[in-house]
C-alpha positions as CSV (number, residue, x, y, z in Angstrom):
1,M,113.8,185.7,131.0
2,A,110.6,183.8,131.5
3,D,110.1,180.5,129.6
4,G,107.3,182.0,127.6
5,D,109.5,184.9,126.4
6,Y,112.3,182.5,125.5
7,E,109.9,180.3,123.5
8,R,108.4,183.3,121.7
9,G,111.9,184.6,120.9
10,R,113.0,181.2,119.6
11,G,109.8,181.0,117.5
12,R,110.5,184.3,115.9
13,E,114.1,183.3,115.2
14,I,113.1,180.0,113.6
15,A,110.4,181.7,111.5
16,A,113.0,184.3,110.3
17,T,115.5,181.5,109.4
18,A,112.8,179.6,107.5
19,A,111.8,182.7,105.6
20,R,115.5,183.4,104.7
21,L,115.9,179.8,103.5
22,R,112.8,180.0,101.4
23,R,114.1,183.3,99.9
24,L,117.5,181.7,99.1
25,A,115.8,178.7,97.5
26,A,113.7,180.9,95.3
27,E,116.7,182.8,94.2
28,R,118.5,179.6,93.3
29,A,115.5,178.4,91.4
30,A,115.1,181.7,89.5
31,P,116.2,181.5,85.9
32,V,119.6,183.0,84.9
33,V,119.1,186.0,82.5
34,L,121.5,186.2,79.6
35,V,121.6,189.1,77.2
36,L,122.4,188.8,73.5
37,N,123.5,192.1,72.0
38,G,122.9,193.4,68.5
39,W,125.3,193.6,65.6
40,A,127.9,196.3,66.2
41,A,126.3,197.1,69.5
42,S,127.9,198.4,72.7
43,P,127.4,197.1,76.2
44,L,126.2,200.6,77.0
45,A,123.0,199.8,75.1
46,W,121.8,198.0,78.3
47,S,123.0,200.5,80.8
48,L,119.5,202.0,81.3
49,C,117.9,198.6,81.9
50,T,117.9,197.6,85.5
51,F,117.0,193.9,85.3
52,R,119.6,191.5,86.8
53,R,121.6,189.6,84.2
54,E,124.5,187.3,84.4
55,R,126.2,188.6,81.2
56,V,125.8,190.6,78.1
57,Y,127.2,188.6,75.1
58,S,128.6,190.7,72.2
59,Y,127.7,189.8,68.7
60,T,131.2,188.4,68.1
61,E,130.8,186.2,71.2
62,Q,127.6,185.0,69.7
63,L,129.4,184.2,66.4
64,D,132.0,182.3,68.5
65,A,129.2,180.2,70.1
66,L,130.0,181.4,73.7
67,P,126.2,181.5,74.6
68,E,125.9,177.9,73.4
69,A,128.8,176.8,75.5
70,R,127.2,178.5,78.6
71,I,123.8,176.9,78.1
72,A,125.3,173.5,77.3
73,A,127.3,173.7,80.6
74,S,124.3,174.7,82.7
75,A,123.6,172.6,85.8
76,P,120.7,170.1,85.6
77,G,117.4,171.9,86.2
78,E,118.9,175.4,85.7
79,K,116.6,177.5,83.6
80,I,117.7,180.4,81.4
81,V,115.9,183.5,80.1
82,L,117.3,184.9,76.9
83,V,117.0,188.7,76.2
84,G,118.0,189.3,72.6
85,W,118.0,192.6,70.6
86,S,118.2,192.7,66.8
87,M,120.9,190.2,65.8
88,G,120.9,189.0,69.4
89,G,117.2,188.3,69.0
90,S,118.0,186.0,66.1
91,S,120.6,184.3,68.3
92,A,118.0,183.9,71.1
93,L,115.6,182.2,68.7
94,R,118.3,179.9,67.4
95,L,119.4,178.9,71.0
96,A,115.8,178.3,72.0
97,C,115.3,175.9,69.1
98,R,118.6,174.1,70.1
99,F,118.0,174.0,73.9
100,P,114.2,174.0,74.3
101,S,114.3,172.3,77.7
102,R,116.7,174.8,79.2
103,V,115.3,178.1,77.9
104,A,112.6,179.2,80.3
105,G,111.6,182.3,78.4
106,L,112.5,184.8,75.6
107,V,112.4,188.6,75.5
108,L,112.8,189.5,71.8
109,V,113.6,193.1,71.2
110,A,113.4,194.2,67.5
111,A,114.1,190.6,66.6
112,T,113.6,188.8,63.3
113,P,114.1,185.2,62.1
114,R,115.3,186.6,58.8
115,M,117.0,190.0,58.3
116,M,117.0,190.1,54.5
117,E,114.1,190.4,52.2
118,D,112.9,187.3,50.3
119,V,111.4,188.2,46.9
120,S,110.4,184.6,46.4
121,D,107.7,184.7,49.0
122,G,107.3,188.4,49.7
123,W,109.2,188.5,53.1
124,K,109.6,192.1,54.1
125,G,113.2,192.4,55.1
126,M,116.1,194.7,54.3
127,S,117.4,194.9,50.7
128,P,121.1,194.4,50.1
129,R,121.3,198.0,49.2
130,R,119.8,199.1,52.5
131,L,122.1,196.8,54.4
132,A,125.1,198.4,52.7
133,A,123.7,201.8,53.7
134,L,123.3,200.6,57.3
135,E,127.0,199.6,57.4
136,Y,128.1,202.9,55.9
137,G,125.9,205.0,58.2
138,L,127.2,203.2,61.3
139,K,130.9,203.8,60.3
140,A,130.2,207.4,59.3
141,T,128.5,208.3,62.6
142,H,130.3,206.0,65.0
143,G,126.9,205.2,66.2
144,E,126.2,208.6,67.6
145,G,122.5,209.4,67.2
146,F,122.1,206.4,64.9
147,F,118.9,204.3,64.7
148,G,116.8,206.8,66.6
149,A,118.9,206.9,69.8
150,P,117.8,210.0,71.7
151,E,120.2,212.8,72.3
152,G,121.9,212.5,75.6
153,S,121.3,208.7,75.9
154,P,124.1,206.2,76.0
155,N,125.5,205.4,72.5
156,P,124.2,201.9,71.9
157,Y,126.7,201.3,69.1
158,M,130.4,201.0,68.9
159,M,133.0,200.8,66.2
160,D,134.7,197.5,65.7
161,E,137.3,195.9,63.4
162,D,136.1,195.6,59.8
163,A,136.7,191.9,60.0
164,N,134.3,191.5,62.9
165,L,131.7,193.8,61.3
166,S,131.9,191.7,58.2
167,R,131.4,188.5,60.1
168,G,128.3,189.9,61.6
169,L,127.0,191.1,58.3
170,D,127.5,187.6,56.8
171,Y,125.4,186.2,59.6
172,L,122.6,188.8,58.9
173,R,122.7,188.1,55.2
174,S,122.6,184.3,55.5
175,T,120.4,183.5,58.6
176,D,116.9,182.3,58.0
177,L,115.2,180.7,61.0
178,R,111.6,180.7,59.8
179,A,111.4,177.0,59.0
180,E,113.3,175.9,62.1
181,L,111.0,178.0,64.3
182,A,107.9,176.6,62.6
183,N,109.1,173.1,63.2
184,A,110.4,173.6,66.7
185,R,106.9,174.3,68.3
186,L,108.5,176.2,71.2
187,S,106.3,176.4,74.3
188,C,108.3,178.7,76.5
189,P,106.7,182.1,77.2
190,A,108.0,185.0,75.1
191,R,107.7,188.8,75.2
192,I,108.0,190.5,71.8
193,L,108.8,194.2,71.7
194,Q,108.8,195.9,68.3
195,S,108.9,199.5,67.2
196,E,106.3,200.6,64.7
197,R,108.8,202.9,63.0
198,D,111.8,200.5,62.8
199,G,113.5,200.8,59.5
200,I,115.8,197.8,60.2
201,V,113.4,195.2,61.4
202,R,109.9,195.6,60.0
203,A,107.0,195.6,62.4
204,G,105.5,192.6,60.6
205,N,108.2,190.4,62.0
206,A,106.6,190.6,65.4
207,Q,103.4,189.1,64.0
208,F,105.3,186.2,62.4
209,L,107.1,185.5,65.7
210,H,103.8,185.6,67.5
211,S,102.4,183.0,65.1
212,V,105.2,180.5,65.7
213,L,105.5,181.2,69.5
214,P,102.1,180.4,70.8
215,N,102.9,181.4,74.4
216,S,103.9,184.9,73.4
217,T,102.7,188.5,73.7
218,V,103.5,191.4,71.3
219,E,104.0,195.0,72.4
220,I,104.3,197.5,69.6
221,V,106.1,200.6,70.7
222,P,104.7,203.7,69.0
223,G,107.1,206.3,67.6
224,A,110.4,204.5,68.5
225,E,113.0,203.2,66.1
226,H,115.5,200.4,66.4
227,A,117.4,201.3,69.6
228,L,114.7,200.1,72.0
229,P,117.1,199.2,74.9
230,V,117.9,202.9,75.3
231,T,114.5,204.4,74.3
232,V,112.2,202.1,76.3
233,P,114.4,200.3,78.9
234,G,111.5,200.3,81.4
235,R,109.4,198.2,79.0
236,I,112.2,195.7,78.6
237,D,112.6,195.5,82.4
238,A,108.9,194.8,82.8
239,A,109.1,192.1,80.1
240,V,111.9,190.3,81.9
241,K,110.1,190.7,85.3
242,S,107.0,189.2,83.9
243,L,108.9,186.1,82.7
244,L,110.6,185.7,86.1
245,E,107.2,185.9,87.8
246,V,105.7,183.3,85.4
247,N,108.6,181.0,86.4
248,N,108.0,181.6,90.1
249,E,104.3,180.7,89.7
250,N,105.3,177.5,88.0
251,H,107.5,176.5,90.9
């Protein structure tokens, strides 16, 4: 082999190695994606979404503070993107307020800072009567076809022990993050997806979240109901991708 051929071959090998190292470094710098599921929701709710995630936390794991433990134990400099649906969206908001330096972005799917109505200030949430109907409907249908999930799609809900369901309902009844969010002044980018026909989380919630998350965008999904992970998984994939791209640009 001529010296010139050898040098060109070595040059290509060094360039390929450098490119591989840059790719590995970018992967290490990319945020970890954690998914926070909704109340009474099944992991199958996320089976149509293709974005890479480290873990899907059930609503009981959220009540047991497992996501907090994961974030608190994260390595220095590690960034985390939280994807939260319904009750999981509330958990994502709460975690972002608690760990603002570690949360690199939020994807909030049919999320709300307060599930229940508040007659004192006109907050448009669910009435206690509607929440009781929600619990009854879930148990009666075992989640099949519930909340607008299309026929033939994965069942995004599951039956659980009554004690666990009750723990989740207590969280939904009592949680109000409006003041905490207003005071937190979160700067991380957020993507808010909300259905215009959602009977569980009113569409107006998205505008409130937009008002307290200045670096956010809102996408209203026409015609859909509450089960957005199985009705518009591609839109959720795109939202996660956009946050990861923002992170890459910042690094």
